Legacy VTK file of the C-alpha trace (Angstrom):
# vtk DataFile Version 3.0
C-alpha trace
ASCII
DATASET POLYDATA
POINTS 147 float
21.851 65.316 -8.178
23.322 68.560 -6.933
26.895 69.145 -8.114
29.341 70.175 -5.435
32.611 72.019 -5.987
35.347 69.469 -5.414
37.574 72.087 -3.782
34.873 72.589 -1.111
34.900 68.947 0.022
35.908 68.774 3.682
35.129 65.164 4.573
35.575 62.190 2.256
37.974 61.066 -0.444
38.847 63.431 -3.276
40.021 61.253 -6.152
41.727 62.310 -9.357
43.553 60.666 -12.239
47.323 60.948 -12.585
49.896 59.650 -15.019
52.863 57.537 -13.920
55.645 60.008 -14.730
55.874 61.757 -11.366
54.946 65.118 -12.878
51.640 66.796 -12.111
50.873 68.633 -15.308
47.479 70.339 -15.179
44.015 70.600 -13.765
42.820 69.229 -10.491
46.083 67.414 -9.712
47.980 70.675 -9.900
45.431 72.402 -7.648
45.570 69.543 -5.128
49.383 69.612 -5.013
49.274 73.382 -4.472
46.759 73.066 -1.618
48.344 70.014 0.052
52.042 69.870 -0.808
52.425 66.450 0.859
50.175 64.933 -1.834
52.437 66.192 -4.631
55.623 65.181 -2.826
54.354 61.686 -2.014
53.158 61.230 -5.592
56.607 62.165 -6.920
58.274 59.846 -4.400
55.876 57.031 -5.292
56.731 57.424 -8.991
60.468 57.557 -8.364
62.886 54.782 -9.308
63.872 53.971 -5.704
65.852 50.748 -5.412
63.592 47.822 -4.607
60.370 49.742 -5.311
58.003 49.264 -8.182
57.212 52.430 -10.064
53.694 53.827 -10.023
52.010 51.849 -12.810
48.516 52.069 -14.344
45.902 50.573 -12.056
47.598 51.566 -8.783
46.188 54.087 -6.336
47.879 56.187 -3.703
45.885 57.321 -0.665
47.125 60.310 1.345
45.317 61.529 4.450
45.360 65.314 4.388
43.177 66.080 7.400
42.033 64.073 10.381
39.298 66.427 11.647
37.210 66.342 9.530
38.561 63.244 7.849
39.786 64.008 4.336
41.860 61.892 1.969
43.202 62.386 -1.549
43.344 59.361 -3.839
45.693 59.637 -6.806
44.594 57.067 -9.373
47.065 55.956 -12.045
44.556 55.774 -14.864
47.080 56.611 -17.548
50.767 55.943 -18.101
51.709 59.096 -20.003
50.256 62.578 -20.526
49.464 64.560 -23.641
46.937 66.287 -25.823
47.130 64.597 -29.223
45.586 61.195 -28.434
43.780 59.287 -25.687
46.127 58.409 -22.839
43.419 57.382 -20.362
43.581 53.603 -20.010
39.997 52.525 -19.314
41.059 49.153 -17.879
43.517 50.787 -15.474
40.961 53.430 -14.504
38.340 50.743 -13.838
40.802 48.968 -11.535
41.549 52.249 -9.735
37.849 52.990 -9.310
37.254 49.516 -7.844
40.069 50.074 -5.354
38.669 53.521 -4.494
35.231 52.001 -3.927
36.593 49.307 -1.581
38.658 51.872 0.356
35.683 54.243 0.669
33.578 51.439 2.158
36.404 50.460 4.513
36.847 54.065 5.717
33.098 54.779 5.572
33.785 57.919 3.542
32.201 59.211 0.354
34.416 59.369 -2.747
34.274 62.580 -4.782
35.339 62.550 -8.432
35.733 65.468 -10.826
33.334 65.866 -13.702
35.132 64.817 -16.895
37.642 62.680 -14.973
40.368 61.482 -17.319
39.941 64.297 -19.826
42.477 67.042 -19.000
45.720 65.227 -19.780
44.265 61.861 -20.687
41.714 62.761 -23.357
39.306 60.075 -22.165
35.712 60.162 -23.389
33.460 61.326 -20.542
30.630 58.952 -21.499
32.986 55.954 -21.205
34.502 57.209 -17.936
31.099 57.963 -16.426
30.025 54.405 -17.241
33.147 53.075 -15.478
32.358 55.202 -12.425
28.770 53.917 -12.289
29.980 50.322 -12.597
33.063 50.317 -10.340
32.445 53.106 -7.815
28.679 53.575 -7.609
28.830 55.511 -4.325
30.933 58.305 -5.863
29.662 61.853 -6.138
30.611 63.681 -9.336
31.746 67.238 -8.657
32.666 70.275 -10.656
36.205 71.498 -10.180
LINES 1 148
147 0 1 2 3 4 5 6 7 8 9 10 11 12 13 14 15 16 17 18 19 20 21 22 23 24 25 26 27 28 29 30 31 32 33 34 35 36 37 38 39 40 41 42 43 44 45 46 47 48 49 50 51 52 53 54 55 56 57 58 59 60 61 62 63 64 65 66 67 68 69 70 71 72 73 74 75 76 77 78 79 80 81 82 83 84 85 86 87 88 89 90 91 92 93 94 95 96 97 98 99 100 101 102 103 104 105 106 107 108 109 110 111 112 113 114 115 116 117 118 119 120 121 122 123 124 125 126 127 128 129 130 131 132 133 134 135 136 137 138 139 140 141 142 143 144 145 146
């Protein structure tokens, strides 16, 4: 399989893992928010404590369309509650749920999902072998990219 740079994707769904705090800390999420400010703003709004709204919790996904021609979406997957570097924050059960939702949405939209190599590592400290297994099981049509 030929690895593609995730920042070069023009058509499809770019998916990345986020925490539920409303702060984009590092890595791909930070680059996405810099490139498409609406993604960062909507993520922060989605995490906010608005009256009558549930906070962004592990297992939820947020889909933002960033371009209609060609069709491009960003999927923020809440695969971890918090962020840090001293322990594993990636919640494999929540990430599996997110990947299943991404898979269903990609089939519905007839778009390919693109995931970063070592998804869940930067601020979540997930083990790549475990995450890769989850991807193969719950989102088998995904293409793993370098970022």
